[in-house]
N, C-alpha and C positions, 0 to 999 in steps of 0.2 A: 765652882763657877766656870773654870776653864773647860771642864768636861761638858758643861751645859752648852757653852759657846761652840765647842767642837761638834756636838751633836746637832745643833741648829745648822751649822755650816754644812754638815754632811747631808742633812735633809734638803737644804736649798740646792745643793749640787744635784741630788737625785731628781728634784722637781725640774731643774733646768734641763737635765738630760731627757726626761720624759717629754717635755715640751718640744725639744729639738726633734725627737723621734716622731712625735705626732705630726709635725710639719712635713718631715720627709715622707711619712706614710701617705699623706694626702697628695704628694707631688709625684711619687715614683710610678713609672709605668711597669706593668708586670705581664709576662707571657705565661703560657701554659707549660707545665713541666710534668704533668701526669696524663694518663690516658683520658681523652676528652679534654675539657678545659678546666678541670678541677686541679687545684694546687694543694697537695696533701701536706707537705712538710713546711710547717710554720713556726719552727723554733730550733734552737741549737740542738736539743735532744732529739727532736723528731727527724732532723736531717741526718744525724749520726746513727739513727736506728731504722731508717727506711719507713718511717711512719708507724712502726710497732711501738706505740707510745700511748696506750689507752689504759691498760691495767696498772702499769708501773710508771708513775709520773712524779718523781721526787722533787720537782722544782716548781717555780711559779708559772710555768707554761701549763700546769694542770688546770689553770683557769680556762684554757681553751680546749685542751684535749680531753679532759675529764674533770669537770668542776667538783664532782663528788669526792675526788681525792684531795681537795684542798684541806680537808679535815686532818689529814695525816702530816701536814707540814709543821715545822717548828713554829712556835707561837710568837711571830714577829712579822714585820713588813718584809715582803720579798719582791724584788723587781728583776726581770730579765730583759735586757735590751740587746738585740743582735742585728747583724747586717749580713745578708746573703748576696754574693756576687754570682750572677747566673749567666752562663754563656750558652748560646744556641748555635751550633754549627749549621751550615747550609743543609737543606734537604735537596737531594738530587732527584730529578724526574727525567726518565727516558721513555719517550713515546714509541710504541711499536709500529706506528704508521709512517712517521716521518721525523727525522732529526730536527726539522724546522719547528716542531712543537715541543722540543725538549726545554727544560728549565732548571733553575737552581734558585732556591730562596736565599734571601739575604742572611748573612751571619749577624747575630745581635748580642749585645751585652746589656744586662739590666741589673739593678740593685733593688733589694727588698729589705728595708728597715722594719723591724718587728718589735713589739712591746707586750710584755705580760706582767701583771701585778697581782699580788694576793695580800689581803689584810691580815692583821692578827685575829685571834679568836674573839668572838662576842658570845660567850656562853657556848651553845652547840652550833652557832652560825659562823660562817666565814664568807668573805666577799672577795671577788676578783674582777679583773678587767683585762681584755686583750684587744689589741689592734693588729689585724692580719689581712691577708689577701686570699680568700678562699677559692676564688675563681679568676682566671685571666687568660688572655689569648693575644698573641702578636705574630703576624706572618706577613711578609712582603716579598713580592715577585716582580721582576722587571722585564721578563720575556713576554712576547705577545700572547701566547696561548694561556699561561696561568694568570697573567694580569687582567684578563677579561673578567675574572670573578674575584681575584684577590690581589690587586696591585698593592693595597694595604688593607688589612683586616685585623682590627684590634678590639679587645674588650678589657677594661680595667675595673676591678671590683675591690673596694676596701670595706672591711667590716669592723665595727666597734661592738664588743660583746661583753656587757656587764653580766656577771654570774654570781651565784651564791651556792653554798653547800650546807648540808645539815646532817649532823651525826645522830641518826635514829638509835643506834647501838654501836658498841665498839667494833662489831663485825659488819655493820650495815650503814652505808652512807648514800645520800642522794644529793643531786645537784641539778642546776639548770640555769638558764639565762635568756636574755632578750638579744636578738640579732638585729643590728642596725646597719644596713648595707647601702652603700653609694656605688652606682654603676655608671660607667662612661664608655661609649662605643664609637668607633669610627670605621667607615668603609669607603675605599676608593677603588674604582675599576675602570678599565679602558678596553673597549672592543674595537679592534682596528681592522682595516681592510688593506692589505692582507694581514693575517691569514683567514679572516672571517669574511669570505666573499659574499655571504648572504646579506650583509649590511649594505651592499652596493645599491644605489650609486654613491652612498655616503663614504667618507674616508674613515670616520671614527664616531663612536658613541662613548660618552664618559658619564660616570656617576661619582658623586661625593656626598656623603651624609655623615652626620654625627648626632649623638643624643645622650641624655643623662636621665637618671631616675634615682629615687631614694625609696627603699622598701624596708619592711620589718619581718622578722621571723622569730624562731625560738630554738633552743636546744635543751636536751634532757640527758641526765647521766645517772648511773647506778653502779655502785661497787659493793660486792659481797666478799668477805674475807673468811672462808671456812677455817683457815689457820693463819697464824701471824705471817708466815712466809708465802702464803698462797692467796692470790687475788683473782677474782672474776669480775669483769666490767662490761657494761653495755652503754653506748651513747647513741643519740639520735639528733640529727640536725635537720630542721624542716626545709621543705622546698620554698624558694622565694622566686616570684615571677617579676622580672624587671620589664618595664615598658619604657624603653629608651626613646625619649622625645626630643627633637631638636630641629636642625635645618638640613635641607637637602638641595643639591643642585644636579640637574641633568642637562646634557648638551649633545647635540647632533651636529657634525661638522663635515663640510666638503672642503678639503684642504684646510685653509686657515679661516674659512668663512663659516660663521654659525648659521645653521638652517632652522634649528628649533632649540628651545631651552625651557628650563623650569627652575625656579628658585622659590622655595617655600617650606612648609612644614613637612616633617617626616617622622614616622614612628616605627619601631621594630620591637617585637616581644622576644625576650631571651629568658628561658627558665633556668634557674640555678637549682639543680636537683637535690632532693633529700638524700642523706647519707645515714646508713645504720652500721654501727661498728660493734663487734663482739671480740673480746680478747681475754686472755688469761696469762698470768705471770707467776713464776715461782722462783724464790731465792734460796740458793744453796751456798751457805757461807758467804763469800764475796761476789758470787756470780748470780745474776738475775737473767732469766730467760723469759721472753714474752712471745706468744703466738697470737696473731691477730687476723681477723677477716673483716672486710667491710663490703657493703653492697651500696652502689651508687645508682639511684633510680633515674637513669638517663632517658628512659622511655617517655618522659614528659616532654622531651625535645622532638616534636613531630614535624615542624615546618619552620622555614626561614622566610618571613614575609615582610617586605617593606611597604608601609602604608603612607602614601603621599596625600597631599591636600586635594588631589583630583585623580580621576581614573585614567590610566594610560594604556589599558589593555586595548589592543587593536591599533595602536599608534606606533611610531618609530621607537618609542620607549617601552614597548610591550615587555621585552625581556627583563627590564629592571623592575617592573611592577608585578610580575608573575610570581606567585608563591613557589618556593623551592622545597620539595619534600626532603626531610631528614630521617625521620623514623628511626632514631637511635634506640639502642637496646640497653637494658639494665646490665651492669657489669659487676664482677667480683675482683677483689684484690686480696692477695694472701701475703702476710708479712711475718718475719721473724726478726727479733732483736736481741742482742746480747750486751749486757752491761757488766763490767768487772771492775771492782774497787781494789786496786793494787795495794793501797795504803790510805791513810787519812788525807793525803794530798792528791793522788792521781786516780782518775777513772777513765777507762776506755770503753768505746762502744763499737759494735758492728751491726749492720743491718742488711737484710736481703728481702726483696719483694717482687712479686709477679703481678702486673696490673693489666687487665684486659681493656681493649679499646671498645667504645660503644658504637663506633661508626661502621655501618654495613658497607659492603662493596658498592651496592647500588646507589648510595647517596654520598660517597666520599668525594670531597672537593679540595681545591687548592687552599681554601681558608684554613683547613685543618686536615692535612694528609696523615691521619693518625694510624697507629699500629700498636699491637701488644708490646709490652715493654718489660724488661728486667731492670731492677733498680739495686745498685750496689752502694753501700754507705759505710763510713767509718768516722769516728770522732774521738776526741780526747779533751778532758777537762782537768784543770789544775786549781785546787782549793788553796788560795794564798793565805786565807784566814777564815775564821768563822763568819766574817761579814762580806768576804769577797771571793768570787770564783770566776775563772776565765775558761773559755772553751773554743775549740776549733773543730768543725765537722766538714766532711766532703761527701758529695753524692754524684754518682755517674748513672744517668738515665739512658739506657740502651734500648732503642726501638728496633723492631725487626723490619727487614725489607718487606715491601708489600706490592704485589701485582694486582691491578684492578682493570676491569673492563665494564664500563657502565654506559647508560644511554644518554647521559647529560640531562640538562634541565634549562628552563627559561630561554629556549632558543639557541643554546650553545651546544656544540658537539660534546659527547661524553669523553671521559678519560679512558685511555687504552694504553697503559704503560706500567712502569715499575718505579716506585719510590724507594730510595736507598739513603743511607747515612742519617743525618739528623741527630736526634737525641738531645742530651743536655749535660752540662757539667755545672756543679754548684759548690761554692765554698762559703761556709758560714762562720763568722767570728762573733763571739758574744761575751757579755759580762753579766753575772748574777750577783746582786747585792742583797744583804739582809741587815735590817737595822730596827 
């Protein structure tokens, strides 16, 4: 009887923890930490392995990274809850034309609570569920030149992903799921005179808009195991197109006096690109090595276009209503991860990745001054018992300096300068429970 009471109490604690993490997931803002605004690392293991976490996924986060691998987990309930603290150092911009156009983005600190669950077996079937942030962006500038396009530019996306796996044979597993995505975006910008003398006789123009949307997609997974120690896996996450609808305000000012204004509906389309991943892992004694490649289809992001309730082309608000070409390109990321089990208690991980930027020089802007990046990761996990495991992982996202000269858009002069520093640091702490 006492054992039954203890088991019920444990289950109630797990339910309460899951509910808490669900609340935090829906409230937390998230920035981008990968090339583009895709966020690759969504679990304790993935952070410690630089995303090389597709073929070998021995924990409940397999529900997100490769649901086909849920078949391989021990036959019980498994839950991973983790929290990532993410720090974004300032990005420095030095303009080659004048130091008056220089700028520095705001340093920022964010938190990302994450949740992954996997059910026991039901014959050859197994079910999972993950709450993650697959895409996100946050950038703020307070200097006159950069704030004309990105005084504040943010995108928050949270995904609920119910999944299932099926064991076709001992060496062949398949999986998939439904993607339920909620997106929220906000853009503020101020065009001031000076330095933008072309807005004369006005003193400033400003824009503020926000919007939300809910959309659906799907994901698929396949794992082939030619040998017990060797796995080959492929996953695909579908493109999802957000149509963020909400409210917008536009203002034209002469000093402190408003000369023209708009307050009404606004829409903006943001594609969340499809991702195809291919990976292989091999285990030698206590060491597992995984090599991974993924292709992100950023070429779906062709234009950034604010759609207001009326046409402002040819008016004082022309620049805010004019489509801005993006023409991003598809990108590759290459990843390697090492996992070593020192004994039944301790496991360490190392990861290294190279991630290409999708942003061409011609359309790079202050909302995302992106560059190719190297990602360095490490992690440690401690198995306190068969039912409880603790972990800590660290990621350093190092972006390259980038010099750009482009023609600008929407009536604003182009960028002619160099972006330096930036990058990201992330620390993830997590708990894995089995019952």
